[in-house]
Each structure stands twice: as C-alpha cells, then as structure tokens.
ZAMARGU-4260 file (C-alpha; in steps of 0.2 Angstrom, whole numbers, plus 5000, padded with zeros to 4 digits):
<rodrens>
0) 5111/5007/4875 | 5094/5011/4882 | 5084/4999/4892 | 5068/5005/4884 | 5059/5012/4900
5) 5049/5028/4899 | 5056/5042/4909 | 5046/5057/4914 | 5051/5071/4926 | 5039/5071/4941
10) 5034/5086/4952 | 5030/5088/4970 | 5030/5103/4982 | 5039/5104/4999 | 5027/5101/5014
15) 5031/5101/5032 | 5027/5085/5041 | 5020/5089/5058 | 5018/5079/5074 | 5010/5086/5089
20) 5009/5084/5108 | 4994/5072/5112 | 4987/5067/5129 | 5001/5062/5141 | 5013/5057/5126
25) 5025/5071/5120 | 5031/5074/5102 | 5039/5088/5093 | 5028/5101/5086 | 5030/5108/5068
30) 5030/5126/5062 | 5016/5131/5050 | 5018/5128/5032 | 5027/5141/5022 | 5011/5147/5013
35) 5002/5150/5029 | 4999/5168/5024 | 4991/5174/5008 | 5006/5185/5005 | 5016/5169/5003
40) 5004/5159/4992 | 5012/5146/4982 | 5009/5147/4963 | 4999/5133/4955 | 5002/5127/4938
45) 4988/5120/4926 | 4988/5101/4927 | 5002/5100/4940 | 4996/5093/4957 | 5006/5100/4973
50) 5005/5095/4990 | 4997/5105/5004 | 4999/5104/5023 | 4987/5114/5035 | 4996/5106/5050
55) 4998/5120/5063 | 4991/5133/5051 | 4985/5149/5058 | 4973/5163/5054 | 4977/5180/5048
60) 4969/5196/5054 | 4953/5199/5045 | 4954/5183/5035 | 4938/5176/5028 | 4936/5157/5028
65) 4927/5144/5018 | 4926/5134/5034 | 4940/5132/5047 | 4951/5146/5052 | 4967/5136/5050
70) 4971/5139/5032 | 4985/5139/5019 | 4985/5148/5002 | 4989/5145/4984 | 4988/5157/4969
75) 4983/5153/4951 | 4984/5164/4935 | 4973/5159/4921 | 4982/5157/4904 | 4966/5160/4895
80) 4948/5165/4899 | 4936/5151/4904 | 4930/5140/4919 | 4943/5132/4930 | 4941/5119/4944
85) 4952/5119/4960 | 4952/5102/4968 | 4959/5093/4983 | 4965/5074/4982 | 4973/5062/4994
90) 4969/5072/5009 | 4970/5063/5026 | 4956/5073/5033 | 4940/5081/5027 | 4946/5096/5017
95) 4938/5112/5011 | 4944/5122/4997 | 4938/5138/4989 | 4943/5152/4977 | 4946/5170/4984
100) 4950/5187/4976 | 4959/5193/4991 | 4961/5189/5010 | 4944/5197/5015 | 4933/5191/5000
105) 4916/5190/5008 | 4908/5178/4995 | 4921/5166/4990 | 4917/5151/4978 | 4920/5136/4991
110) 4917/5118/4990 | 4918/5105/5003 | 4919/5086/5005 | 4905/5084/5018 | 4899/5070/5007
115) 4915/5061/5014 | 4923/5059/4997 | 4938/5069/5003 | 4939/5078/4986 | 4934/5096/4989
120) 4932/5105/4972 | 4927/5122/4967 | 4924/5129/4950 | 4925/5148/4945 | 4926/5158/4929
125) 4942/5167/4925 | 4947/5181/4913 | 4963/5179/4904 | 4978/5182/4915 | 4967/5185/4930
130) 4974/5179/4947 | 4964/5172/4961 | 4969/5163/4977 | 4964/5146/4982 | 4962/5143/5001
135) 4963/5126/5009 | 4957/5122/5026 | 4949/5108/5037 | 4931/5104/5036 | 4929/5107/5054
140) 4938/5121/5064 | 4950/5112/5075 | 4965/5121/5081 | 4975/5106/5087 | 4974/5095/5073
145) 4990/5086/5069 | 4986/5080/5052 | 4980/5089/5036 | 4990/5084/5021 | 4985/5081/5003
150) 4986/5086/4985 | 4979/5102/4976 | 4977/5105/4958 | 4969/5116/4945 | 4961/5110/4928
155) 4952/5120/4914 | 4934/5114/4913 | 4929/5108/4895 | 4912/5104/4887 | 4905/5087/4890
160) 4911/5075/4877 | 4894/5068/4873 | 4898/5056/4859 | 4911/5042/4860 | 4920/5048/4844
165) 4923/5065/4853 | 4930/5058/4868 | 4942/5070/4877 | 4960/5065/4880 | 4965/5062/4898
170) 4983/5069/4896 | 4998/5072/4907 | 5004/5090/4909 | 5022/5092/4907 | 5031/5088/4923
175) 5016/5078/4930 | 5014/5060/4934 | 4995/5061/4935 | 4984/5063/4920 | 4968/5073/4923
180) 4954/5082/4914 | 4938/5091/4919 | 4921/5093/4910 | 4904/5101/4913 | 4886/5097/4910
185) 4888/5078/4910 | 4870/5077/4915 | 4864/5085/4899 | 4872/5071/4888 | 4863/5058/4879
190) 4865/5039/4875 | 4871/5034/4858 | 4865/5019/4849 | 4873/5004/4856 | 4880/5012/4871
195) 4882/5002/4886 | 4870/5008/4900 | 4875/4995/4914 | 4889/4996/4927 | 4888/4979/4935
200) 4870/4977/4942 | 4868/4996/4943 | 4859/5005/4928 | 4867/5021/4922 | 4858/5037/4920
205) 4852/5042/4903 | 4868/5050/4896 | 4887/5049/4898 | 4903/5057/4893 | 4919/5049/4887
210) 4937/5051/4889 | 4952/5042/4882 | 4968/5037/4891 | 4985/5030/4885 | 4996/5025/4900
215) 5014/5028/4897 | 5019/5013/4907 | 5013/4995/4910 | 5007/4995/4928 | 4993/4997/4939
220) 4983/5013/4938 | 4970/5021/4949 | 4956/5029/4939 | 4944/5039/4948 | 4929/5051/4945
225) 4927/5067/4956 | 4911/5077/4958 | 4899/5083/4971 | 4886/5074/4962 | 4884/5055/4961
230) 4887/5045/4946 | 4897/5031/4938 | 4914/5027/4931 | 4918/5013/4918 | 4934/5008/4909
235) 4934/4999/4893 | 4944/4993/4878 | 4938/4994/4861 | 4937/5005/4845 | 4918/5008/4844
240) 4904/5012/4855 | 4895/4996/4851 | 4910/4985/4852 | 4918/4988/4869 | 4924/4976/4882
245) 4921/4981/4900 | 4936/4980/4911 | 4928/4987/4927 | 4916/5000/4933 | 4910/5007/4949
250) 4893/5015/4953 | 4892/5025/4968 | 4883/5039/4976 | 4891/5055/4982 | 4895/5047/4998
255) 4911/5039/4991 | 4924/5042/4978 | 4921/5031/4963 | 4938/5023/4958 | 4944/5007/4950
260) 4961/5000/4950 | 4967/4991/4934 | 4982/4984/4927 | 4984/4993/4910 | 4996/4991/4896
265) 5008/5005/4890 | 5002/5013/4873 | 4985/5005/4873 | 4970/5016/4872 | 4957/5014/4885
270) 4940/5022/4885 | 4933/5029/4901 | 4914/5033/4903 | 4907/5044/4916 | 4889/5049/4921
275) 4883/5062/4933 | 4866/5065/4943 | 4869/5084/4943 | 4876/5098/4934 | 4892/5099/4944
280) 4909/5099/4936 | 4916/5081/4934 | 4934/5078/4934 | 4943/5061/4930 | 4961/5057/4936
285) 4973/5043/4932 | 4988/5040/4944 | 5000/5027/4945 | 4997/5015/4959 | 5006/5001/4968
290) 4989/4991/4968 | 4993/4974/4961 | 4984/4960/4971 | 4969/4952/4964 | 4955/4948/4976
295) 4947/4931/4976 | 4931/4926/4984 | 4931/4912/4997 | 4918/4901/4992 | 4906/4893/5005
300) 4903/4878/4994 | 4885/4882/4989 | 4886/4892/4972 | 4904/4899/4969 | 4899/4914/4981
305) 4900/4918/5000 | 4885/4929/5001 | 4878/4936/5017 | 4894/4933/5028 | 4895/4941/5045
310) 4905/4957/5048 | 4920/4949/5056 | 4933/4937/5048 | 4946/4931/5060 | 4962/4923/5052
315) 4976/4913/5059 | 4992/4904/5053 | 4991/4885/5055 | 5006/4876/5061 | 5011/4871/5043
320) 5010/4889/5038 | 4993/4889/5030 | 4980/4902/5034 | 4962/4898/5040 | 4947/4910/5043
325) 4930/4908/5052 | 4915/4918/5047 | 4896/4918/5049 | 4882/4918/5036 | 4872/4932/5042
330) 4856/4926/5033 | 4855/4909/5042 | 4867/4912/5057 | 4878/4898/5051 | 4896/4897/5056
335) 4909/4893/5042 | 4927/4888/5043 | 4939/4890/5028 | 4957/4885/5026 | 4970/4886/5011
340) 4977/4869/5007 | 4994/4864/4999 | 4987/4867/4982 | 4982/4885/4986 | 4963/4881/4986
345) 4952/4887/4999 | 4942/4872/5007 | 4926/4878/5016 | 4914/4868/5028 | 4900/4873/5040
350) 4904/4872/5059 | 4889/4865/5069 | 4884/4876/5084 | 4871/4875/5098 | 4868/4893/5098
355) 4865/4906/5084 | 4882/4914/5081 | 4883/4933/5079 | 4895/4941/5067 | 4907/4946/5081
360) 4919/4930/5083 | 4937/4926/5085 | 4947/4911/5079 | 4963/4904/5086 | 4973/4888/5085
365) 4979/4879/5101 | 4996/4872/5103 | 4989/4854/5099 | 4984/4860/5082 | 4965/4861/5086
370) 4955/4877/5084 | 4944/4887/5095 | 4930/4899/5089 | 4923/4911/5102 | 4906/4918/5097
375) 4891/4927/5104 | 4875/4917/5104 | 4862/4929/5099 | 4847/4918/5104 | 4854/4914/5122
380) 4863/4930/5124 | 4878/4919/5129 | 4896/4918/5126 | 4901/4901/5118 | 4915/4892/5110
385) 4917/4879/5097 | 4933/4868/5099 | 4941/4855/5087 | 4944/4855/5068 | 4934/4852/5052
390) 4924/4836/5054 | 4925/4836/5073 | 4919/4851/5082 | 4912/4853/5099 | 4901/4867/5105
395) 4901/4872/5124 | 4896/4887/5135 | 4908/4899/5143 | 4901/4898/5161 | 4911/4912/5168
400) 4904/4911/5185 | 4898/4893/5187 | 4879/4896/5187 | 4876/4887/5170 | 4873/4903/5160
405) 4882/4918/5154 | 4868/4930/5150 | 4871/4946/5141 | 4889/4943/5139 | 4901/4939/5125
410) 4900/4953/5112 | 4917/4956/5103 | 4926/4941/5111 | 4944/4939/5109 | 4952/4922/5112
415) 4970/4918/5117 | 4979/4903/5124 | 4990/4908/5138 | 5008/4903/5141 | 5003/4890/5154
420) 4991/4882/5142 | 4975/4889/5148 | 4961/4897/5137 | 4957/4915/5140 | 4943/4925/5132
425) 4941/4944/5134 | 4923/4950/5131 | 4911/4964/5133 | 4898/4962/5146 | 4883/4972/5141
430) 4872/4973/5156 | 4885/4982/5167 | 4895/4989/5152 | 4911/4981/5157 | 4926/4972/5150
435) 4929/4956/5158 | 4940/4940/5156 | 4935/4922/5157 | 4949/4909/5160 | 4947/4890/5158
440) 4956/4881/5172 | 4963/4863/5170 | 4947/4855/5177 | 4938/4864/5163 | 4929/4876/5175
445) 4929/4895/5171 | 4935/4909/5182 | 4932/4927/5178 | 4938/4945/5182 | 4934/4963/5178
450) 4947/4971/5167 | 4942/4989/5164 | 4940/5003/5177 | 4925/5012/5170 | 4913/5015/5155
455) 4923/5004/5142 | 4920/5000/5123 | 4930/4985/5117 | 4932/4977/5100 | 4940/4962/5092
460) 4959/4960/5092 | 4962/4970/5109 | 4971/4956/5119 | 4989/4950/5119 | 5002/4942/5131
465) 5020/4946/5132 | 5035/4934/5133 | 5036/4939/5152 | 5018/4932/5154 | 5010/4950/5156
470) 4992/4951/5149 | 4987/4967/5140 | 4970/4973/5135 | 4966/4989/5125 | 4949/4997/5126
475) 4941/5014/5125 | 4933/5024/5139 | 4919/5032/5129 | 4913/5045/5142 | 4931/5052/5145
480) 4936/5051/5126 | 4951/5040/5131 | 4961/5025/5124 | 4965/5014/5139 | 4977/5000/5142
485) 4975/4986/5156 | 4989/4975/5161 | 4989/4960/5173 | 5002/4947/5178 | 4989/4933/5183
490) 4972/4938/5174 | 4964/4942/5191 | 4971/4959/5196 | 4972/4972/5183 | 4980/4989/5182
495) 4973/5002/5171 | 4981/5017/5163 | 4978/5030/5149 | 4987/5030/5132 | 4977/5044/5124
500) 4964/5057/5129 | 4955/5069/5118 | 4942/5082/5123 | 4934/5083/5106 | 4928/5066/5101
505) 4931/5048/5107 | 4944/5036/5100 | 4938/5019/5094 | 4943/5002/5088 | 4960/4999/5098
510) 4970/4984/5094 | 4986/4978/5103 | 5001/4968/5098 | 5018/4964/5106 | 5034/4965/5096
515) 5047/4951/5097 | 5058/4963/5107 | 5043/4964/5120 | 5038/4982/5116 | 5019/4984/5117
520) 5010/4993/5102 | 4992/4999/5102 | 4984/5006/5086 | 4967/5015/5086 | 4956/5027/5076
525) 4951/5045/5081 | 4939/5054/5069 | 4949/5070/5068 | 4967/5063/5068 | 4964/5047/5059
530) 4975/5032/5063 | 4986/5034/5079 | 4999/5022/5084 | 5006/5021/5102 | 5022/5013/5107
535) 5026/5009/5125 | 5040/5019/5131 | 5046/5015/5148 | 5031/5019/5160 | 5023/5030/5146
540) 5018/5030/5128 | 5024/5038/5112 | 5011/5042/5100 | 5016/5040/5081 | 5004/5051/5070
545) 5006/5043/5053 | 5010/5058/5043 | 5016/5049/5027 | 5012/5056/5010 | 4996/5047/5007
550) 4988/5043/4990 | 4973/5037/5000 | 4971/5042/5018 | 4954/5042/5028 | 4950/5028/5040
555) 4933/5019/5040 | 4924/5013/5055 | 4929/4996/5062 | 4943/4998/5050 | 4959/4991/5059
560) 4965/4973/5058 | 4976/4966/5071 | 4994/4973/5073 | 5006/4962/5064 | 5025/4961/5065
565) 5037/4958/5050 | 5052/4947/5050 | 5063/4961/5056 | 5051/4964/5071 | 5043/4981/5064
570) 5024/4984/5067 | 5012/4984/5053 | 4994/4989/5054 | 4982/4985/5040 | 4967/4996/5039
575) 4951/5001/5029 | 4954/5017/5019 | 4938/5026/5016 | 4945/5038/5003 | 4942/5026/4989
580) 4930/5012/4984 | 4937/4996/4990 | 4952/5004/4998 | 4964/4995/5010 | 4981/5002/5016
585) 4995/4996/5027 | 5005/5008/5038 | 5023/5000/5041 | 5037/5005/5052 | 5054/5003/5045
590) 5071/5008/5050 | 5069/5025/5043 | 5051/5029/5049 | 5033/5025/5044 | 5027/5023/5027
595) 5010/5020/5020 | 5006/5008/5005 | 4989/5006/4997 | 4985/4987/4996 | 4968/4987/4989
600) 4967/4973/4976 | 4962/4974/4958 | 4943/4973/4958 | 4934/4957/4954 | 4932/4953/4936
605) 4915/4958/4928 | 4911/4940/4924 | 4914/4935/4943 | 4898/4930/4951 | 4902/4942/4965
610) 4904/4957/4954 | 4892/4971/4959 | 4899/4986/4950 | 4902/4994/4967 | 4914/4986/4980
615) 4918/4992/4997 | 4930/4983/5009 | 4925/4982/5027 | 4929/4974/5043 | 4947/4968/5039
620) 4958/4954/5047 | 4976/4951/5041 | 4989/4938/5044 | 5008/4937/5040 | 5013/4920/5034
625) 5031/4914/5035 | 5042/4925/5024 | 5032/4940/5027 | 5018/4934/5015 | 5003/4946/5019
630) 4985/4940/5017 | 4971/4952/5020 | 4954/4946/5023 | 4938/4956/5023 | 4921/4958/5016
635) 4915/4967/5000 | 4898/4974/5000 | 4890/4976/4983 | 4877/4987/4977 | 4863/4975/4983
640) 4870/4975/5000 | 4875/4957/5000 | 4893/4955/5007 | 4906/4942/5002 | 4922/4936/5010
645) 4937/4940/5000 | 4956/4938/5002 | 4970/4948/4995 | 4983/4935/4992 | 5002/4940/4996
650) 4996/4959/4996 | 5013/4966/5003 | 5024/4958/4990 | 5012/4962/4976 | 5013/4981/4981
655) 5032/4981/4981 | 5043/4982/4965 | 5044/4965/4956 | 5063/4961/4952 | 5057/4947/4941
660) 5051/4960/4928 | 5069/4967/4927 | 5078/4969/4911 | 5095/4959/4908 | 5087/4942/4908
665) 5099/4927/4909 | 5101/4916/4893 | 5108/4899/4888 | 5112/4892/4871 | 5107/4874/4867
670) 5117/4864/4855 | 5106/4850/4848 | 5119/4841/4838 | 5123/4828/4851 | 5104/4823/4853
675) 5099/4806/4848 | 5094/4802/4830 | 5084/4786/4830 | 5079/4785/4812 | 5093/4792/4801
680) 5098/4809/4795 | 5091/4824/4804 | 5082/4837/4794 | 5076/4849/4808 | 5076/4852/4827
685) 5062/4859/4837 | 5064/4866/4855 | 5048/4865/4866 | 5043/4865/4884 | 5052/4879/4891
690) 5050/4882/4910 | 5038/4896/4916 | 5045/4913/4913 | 5055/4907/4899 | 5053/4909/4880
695) 5062/4900/4865 | 5069/4910/4851 | 5075/4903/4834 | 5066/4887/4837 | 5069/4878/4820
700) 5087/4878/4820 | 5101/4867/4827 | 5105/4880/4840 | 5091/4889/4849 | 5091/4901/4864
705) 5080/4901/4879 | 5077/4917/4887 | 5070/4918/4905 | 5065/4933/4915 | 5075/4926/4930
710) 5087/4912/4933 | 5077/4896/4931 | 5081/4878/4933 | 5073/4864/4923 | 5074/4857/4905
715) 5068/4860/4888 | 5063/4846/4875 | 5072/4844/4859 | 5061/4836/4845 | 5072/4828/4831
720) 5064/4825/4814 | 5073/4814/4801 | 5071/4815/4782 | 5057/4802/4783 | 5046/4813/4795
725) 5050/4802/4810 | 5053/4810/4826 | 5062/4807/4843 | 5064/4817/4859 | 5078/4822/4870
730) 5077/4832/4887 | 5091/4845/4888 | 5095/4853/4905 | 5096/4872/4907 | 5113/4878/4914
735) 5112/4896/4917 | 5128/4906/4920 | 5119/4920/4929 | 5116/4938/4925 | 5129/4950/4918
740) 5130/4968/4915 | 5132/4975/4897 | 5150/4980/4896 | 5151/4982/4877 | 5154/5000/4876
745) 5155/5017/4884 | 5160/5035/4879 | 5172/5039/4893 | 5190/5043/4889 | 5196/5044/4907
750) 5193/5026/4912 | 5207/5015/4907 | 5204/4998/4902 | 5217/4993/4915 | 5205/5000/4929
755) 5196/4986/4939 | 5180/4996/4937 | 5181/4998/4918 | 5167/4985/4915 | 5157/4992/4930
760) 5157/5010/4923 | 5152/5003/4906 | 5138/4993/4915 | 5130/5008/4924 | 5132/5018/4908
765) 5122/5006/4898 | 5109/5005/4912 | 5107/5024/4910 | 5112/5026/4929 | 5127/5038/4924
770) 5130/5049/4909 | 5147/5055/4916 | 5151/5073/4920 | 5151/5079/4902 | 5165/5079/4888
775) 5166/5060/4887 | 5172/5060/4905 | 5167/5050/4920 | 5179/5057/4933 | 5183/5040/4942
780) 5194/5048/4955 | 5181/5061/4960 | 5172/5058/4976 | 5153/5054/4976 | 5142/5068/4984
785) 5125/5064/4992 | 5117/5073/4977 | 5126/5061/4965 | 5122/5046/4976 | 5103/5050/4976
790) 5104/5051/4957 | 5113/5034/4956 | 5100/5027/4968 | 5085/5033/4959 | 5091/5028/4941
795) 5096/5011/4947 | 5079/5009/4955 | 5070/5013/4939 | 5082/5002/4929 | 5079/4987/4940
800) 5060/4989/4942 | 5056/4996/4924 | 5045/5009/4933 | 5045/5028/4935 | 5050/5031/4953
805) 5036/5041/4962 | 5041/5057/4971 | 5038/5061/4989 | 5036/5077/4999 | 5053/5080/5008
810) 5056/5090/5024 | 5073/5096/5018 | 5077/5114/5017 | 5094/5113/5008 | 5088/5105/4992
815) 5101/5108/4979 | 5089/5116/4966 | 5096/5106/4952 | 5096/5089/4943 | 5096/5080/4960
820) 5080/5087/4967 | 5069/5074/4960 | 5080/5059/4964 | 5081/5065/4982 | 5062/5065/4983
825) 5062/5048/4975 | 5074/5039/4987 | 5066/5048/5002 | 5049/5041/4997 | 5058/5024/4995
830) 5065/5025/5013 | 5082/5024/5005 | 5087/5040/5015 | 5080/5050/5029 | 5093/5064/5027
835) 5106/5070/5039 | 5094/5078/5050 | 5075/5081/5051 | 5077/5096/5039 | 5093/5093/5030
840) 5099/5081/5016 | 5117/5089/5014 | 5118/5087/4995 | 5136/5093/4994 | 5143/5081/5008
845) 5154/5067/5002 | 5147/5049/5004 | 5156/5038/5016 | 5158/5019/5015 | 5146/5017/5030
850) 5133/5028/5021 | 5135/5019/5005 | 5131/5002/5014 | 5115/5010/5021 | 5110/5017/5004
855) 5112/5001/4995 | 5105/4990/5008 | 5089/5000/5009 | 5088/5001/4990 | 5088/4982/4991
860) 5074/4982/5003 | 5064/4995/4992 | 5066/4983/4977 | 5063/4966/4985 | 5051/4971/4999
865) 5062/4962/5011 | 5079/4964/5018 | 5095/4955/5012 | 5102/4943/5025 | 5115/4950/5037
870) 5130/4938/5038 | 5145/4937/5049 | 5160/4949/5043 | 5178/4948/5046 | 5180/4967/5049
875) 5187/4974/5065 | 5183/4992/5062 | 5164/4991/5061 | 5157/5008/5066 | 5146/5002/5080
880) 5131/5011/5074 | 5116/5010/5062 | 5128/5005/5047 | 5133/4989/5055 | 5118/4978/5049
885) 5119/4986/5032 | 5137/4982/5030 | 5134/4964/5035 | 5120/4964/5022 | 5130/4971/5007
890) 5145/4959/5012 | 5133/4945/5011 | 5128/4950/4994 | 5146/4951/4988 | 5144/4970/4984
895) 5160/4974/4995 | 5174/4964/5001 | 5181/4978/5012 | 5197/4988/5011 | 5207/4974/5018
900) 5206/4956/5025 | 5200/4963/5042 | 5195/4981/5038 | 5180/4989/5030 | 5185/5008/5031
905) 5168/5014/5037 | 5174/5033/5037 | 5183/5032/5020 | 5175/5043/5006 | 5169/5034/4991
910) 5176/5038/4974 | 5166/5037/4958 | 5176/5023/4952 | 5172/5013/4968 | 5154/5018/4966
915) 5153/5010/4949 | 5159/4994/4955 | 5147/4994/4970 | 5132/4998/4958 | 5137/4985/4945
920) 5139/4972/4959 | 5122/4977/4966 | 5113/4975/4949 | 5120/4957/4947 | 5115/4953/4965
925) 5097/4958/4962 | 5096/4948/4946 | 5105/4933/4953
</rodrens>
C-alpha cells in the first residue's frame, strides 16, 4: 500500500559549521572549508544548489579576488554553449560571487549584493564543455568573521518569455528540492492585450515575462525573484492572460529581495509574472517553506486599518492568558491599546494622555491586573506613564528627582514591576547620554540612579529581574563597540561588565531575558556577525553564534524582539530577517542545539485594505502564551510608507509539521436502523452535521461512514424520511475506537504470524517505512544500525506529516555514502540526532535502547512542535544521563513497557523486530 505522498531525493553538500573566539568569551574555532583552495573546488551541477561556507577561509598565493581575500571555490563545466548565471542564496552575510578562468584571472565576471538583497549573481558565456571556477567571498574583507554560509547554484539563461502563452517552466532538476530558472532581456518585453500591469498600488513597467510552476506537494512555497535590477513579482491562477486571479505580488526596488510566500496546491499550475528595470539577468526560484501563519491587521476601529502606527509594539500576556498590545498612531500622536478577547477578536480603544507619545513605549501588566504604559512625551521632553485599564486610564509624570519635571529623558523606556511590588523604569537620558533607572516608592515618589558606566545606547526590552532579586540591564557602549551588562541587587548601586567587544563595528539592540533556571541570556546584533546570543556562564559569558543552515538570514536594524522561554525553559529569539520581503525568523535553542525557523506569515490578501503590494516587517515584539503559543507583533510598511500593526497568530505551531494532516484517519460506522420512525415505513436515511475536520460518505444508505482527520468527539444528525415524504431527526454520538496501523499484508517470509511484532512489521511496511533487506526478507532478529535508524526516522516523519523532509548540511565526516546519507541529513535538520560527536554520526554502530528512546522522543518533538510529557517510570536501571527524560516520555506514550517490571535495559541493542513494534506504537501514539 502506498500512502500517496510524493517522494523526491534531495541534495545538499557538506559544510563545516564554525564558531570563533569572541571578546572575552571563548568558543572552538573551525578549520577552513574543504574547498578553500581552487585545486579542491567542488563541482557544481546545473540546477542543483549546494551549500557554501567561507568561515575561516584563507587566501592562496597570487589569488585574485572579487572582493574579500577569504574565499572558497566551485567549478562548473557547461553541458552546452550559452550564457550561464551563478548565484548565491540564503547567505547569512553580504556575499560576493564571480566567475574565474583560473586562480590569477585578472578580469573575472563578478557580482555583489551591495544592494543588500543578499543574492550575488554573475552571468558569463560558456563554450560547450568549457570549465570555469566560481569564487565565493564576503562583501567586505574581514579575516575574523565567524559566519558566511549560504547556497550556490548555476542556471542556464534563457530568452525572456514575452507572451503568456510562451511561459517558461519553472522545473526541478533531478535531485533538487528547489525549482529555478533564469532569463535575460526582461526589460525588452512588451505588454499583451488584457495583461495586468498593477501589483497592489504599484504600477508595473511596460513589459513582463512569464513562468509556470506546478508544485509537487501541497504546502507553503517561497517564490522569489533575483536580479541586480529592480522590478516586480506576481503569482496568479488562471488559463489566459485576461482571466487571471492575482494571489499575491511584491513590487520592490533593488534594495530588497522580492519574494512572496503562498500556500499552493500540488499539481495545480500557477503563473508567475516578473518585470525588470534593467537588462540584468532575472532568475526566479520556488522553494518549499515552513511559512504557514496568516497575518491579520489589528484594527484601530476607524476604517478596518491601523495606519500610521508608531515604530514600537509592546505585547504582554494577561492573567487570563490573553495578549494585549499598545502602540502609537504616528500621524496624530495618539496612544492605542488592543487586546484579544475570548472569541479571538482584537478589541482596540484609544488611551488618553497628557503628553504626546513618541513611538518608543513599553507596556506591562501589574500583579493587580492593571496595566502600565511608559512613554516619552515629545512635547515636554518628559518620561510619563499611563496606568489603569481600558475605560479607566490615568496619566502621570515620572518625576525621577522630585523637581516636577523630567526634561530630556525617557527615550526607549522599559518598565518592570519588581519583586517587592515597586514599579521601575529604565530609560535613556539624552542630555548626558546615560542609562538611568527610576523606581516608584510606596509613597508614590520617585528615586533614580545611573545604570551605565559610559557612552551607552539603550533600546526597548533590555531590563529583567531574576528570582534572586538581581536586576539586569543590557546596553551598548558605542564608543568602544561593546555590549555591556549592568547588575544590581537594590537598583541603586550597579556593577558593569563587558559581554562582547568588537574593534570593527558596534553591536546594537541588546535584549535580556532570564531563564526559569536563573541563567541570564542576552541577544544582540552586530553588522558583520548577525545575531549573537550570550549565555551567562559563571562569572563570564558564552557566545552562541547562530550558524544554523538558514533559508533566510540577515538581521535588520531594530530587529530583535524580547527573549522568550518555552515550556522546557529554552530561549527563543524572534527577529526581523532582512533577507526577504516581510521576513521574520526565530532562533530556538533545543536539547540538541540551535535551530532557525522562518516564521514570516502568508502575505495579506490582495483584497485586504492594508495590501500594498510590498510588505516589510519592522520593529517586532513577541509573546509566548500558555502552551507555547507564539504571537509575533510588528508593523508592515507598504509602498506608500504607511505602516499597519499586524500579528502572526500562533506562528511557532504553524511552522511545525501538522499531525492533523496525517494519513490513517479514524473512522466510525453508524447504523441507522435503531433511529426513530415517527410516520411509518422508512424510505431513506440522510446523515448530516458532521463535526469539523470530518466528512460523511455513503450518505444515502442505512449505514454511513464518518471520516475524520483526527479523533473527534461530537455527534451527527440522522434525517429519517418515510414513504409519504415526512421527516424526523435523530442525533447519533460518534464513538471512535482510535487509529490503527494497516496490518493487512506484507511480503516478508521470515516474520512468523506468531511473532508479537508481525502486525507491527506489516504496519511499517504499509507506511513505506521499511522495504526489508531484499528477497522478501525483513531480518527480524538483526540489530538496527544507526544508518538504518536514520532511514526509519526520516521515512516515518514523511509518512506522519505527508511532506518531503528537508535536508540539512551536516558536520559528519563518516557519512556512509549510500541510501542513508539523505535520511541522516533529514534527521539532523529535525534535531532528532546530533551524532556521536561533533564530526561523527557512526552509521555502522548498533542502536541501544537508550538511543532509541532519544530518537523517538525527538521525532515526536519534530512532528508536534512540543515535547511529550515525561512521566514517572518503574525502572531501577535508568542510565542517569541525557536519555532519562526521553525514556520517561516514550514510556508515557506507551511506546515501551521496558524489558521487565522494573528494568528498561538502556544498554541493550535493539533488534529490527523490536524496532518495528516501537515504530508502530509511535505511529498510533501520534494519531491518538
């Protein structure tokens, strides 16, 4: 049996993840990439994107450069004569690429991304079978950069597809999960009769070129247009140029990367329209994306819009678990408060103020349920607060020194209720360029103190208090290019120390958060190195450089929301991603390391009053509601420059795999013969009113089936009709027996019917999780190797999520070079494994029962986006290591009962027979 999912073999190249020594915090340094020298250039295949890594790259003797001296090399041989474009994608730093004929080529064809679109591309003419080298470097020469990863690809450049009927196909090369094509001379195209020339409120240039795209899977897709010239990108459905439905479009200059995220249906044909303002090569890419959330506009109550909002949106969680947000209307300097009610609707109301609020503000909720909004009064140059709740607000001055004024203070205020109940506000004092704190005492008077020790720059979100009462303020010292931390036990006396220092360019936008275990975390931006995350380690700091395999990667100014902590206590940082239009990403620490997820929402619908044809996220704020429900607030600035406040609802869960879309739905048969017959002989039955996520089949017979995507409670209505046409109704409750594996048939001759795992082996065979070892054999008594385990995990993930598993770059130098390579890359990217060391996976090692518990527990996390609960176990032989919590989780899921009443056998090897039982139970547990 096939579950109908589409399988394609994906490809990725090995890259070395690098972390360097920074400031006073030490981390291991990586060796240069394998293709550091031109003699070791990695071969490029047409249409197949590979990863590059210029971390710790070096210069060769006599080497010529496109830009920086730190380079890596690729080579490409043209299969036929023509123009080819080499391009860079997903780089986490401004990258530079160019074609060379040899190491000392004095006139290479180079292309940069100084337009900050992070998509360096270079076009060159090849003869048939000609080989050239592609050099990748940073945009700026910086020998100590600890980042520099991305993707590189080569496409053959075709002629512009002027007419709709001649649209070029956006196809997948064999072995690629990205569809891409390149064309030239778009600026020479013309407009057809009936052709749309509008993208939102932006007018297209006179001509356009067309592509077709048929996605192989139903999911979210990121479609982007790349060129050194400005232009538009639009996606439609429809069969003719004058009968198209615009799904979404973006109209951007060359200062950003035009891209749209859309939920597309497998097998349907979509039309992609591009324009260009110059004669540069234009390429279009379509790559699968985790982007799922739909953005909604928080309406200020005036006209179904929230135009001209201020730059900051500060969110909180109310005591009943509902979010609230405060923002300013920059046009008339009005303060607004919005909260989400029980029905999920945002209710917005103005907040009366004495002063004129700036767009820097902060919103908190006090223990008594009331709110405090701290803001900077631009008229009086004063720091003020509004206290109360909707309908009952009171505005007052923060008189920090008792003289009746707070002149020239208050920029970027951050409010916090201290453990002793006092209100504290940290702010920037502009006259003396200081970070200061004001604390409201019990008698309502204010006391103040200086926090910093020299030349600071402070931003919203840089103030926290630990469980031990210690106050922490993060800020930057601009003159010394430092990220600083100040701590105090009483708010009056502060001790300052350095977290990070850089002699090239200052860091900015620090935020601070304290984990449930008391660890202090600070996140900040640095132009060269992107997002940096510092963890308190004793009296010092450990710097985490987020070197995950980004799809999108570059931070924007003022782009970090506050540090959040999930239910497991791990930090989570939401940030603006400048590498795509409307980009938002979250960096999450897990038990296996850092991972980056792109959380930008599906763009607003074209009929939304806020749709502008060009959407850029800015000035984020984020909040985690109970159950790890992530909401991201921010403003979108359209083409006319008017921003609107938007929210990505439940963004984190939306980015994770959705088990509700899994195959193997539960079902129930309803027998209508016992239903009432009020008027005589029954002639027909009609089943209606199935619950959400359910459909009814065979609806005009005495026995009908209700199929539901997931186990569902509720009832359906039976309509009974007699021979005279009279009807009566009966409610019938649904009684699901729960999901089961398909155990109808398998080809294996070496698994006896008497085996406890017979049905389980059949189950995983029908899920396409195993094909056996060949010759109709399963080898139930054989041990499971780590290579086989990776294959089991990857196939089960695809079966459960109905998606193709993305492949990550891995640091392992002992890859088996066979069927298991892609599964290992898959489960590494899902955080299901970290290997047996930093550089080894050990594919031939036998899987132990403690390792099995970790594999399955992490796979549950990858599918659900949350850990299974850890329960008490009866085992007296727990390993006392990382596996303890995973054993408790799979025991709670009833995946294992142990090897005896009080033993788990953590060091025992796992047989293939046992593994089948574990996998089948896992499948049922996910769907249950």
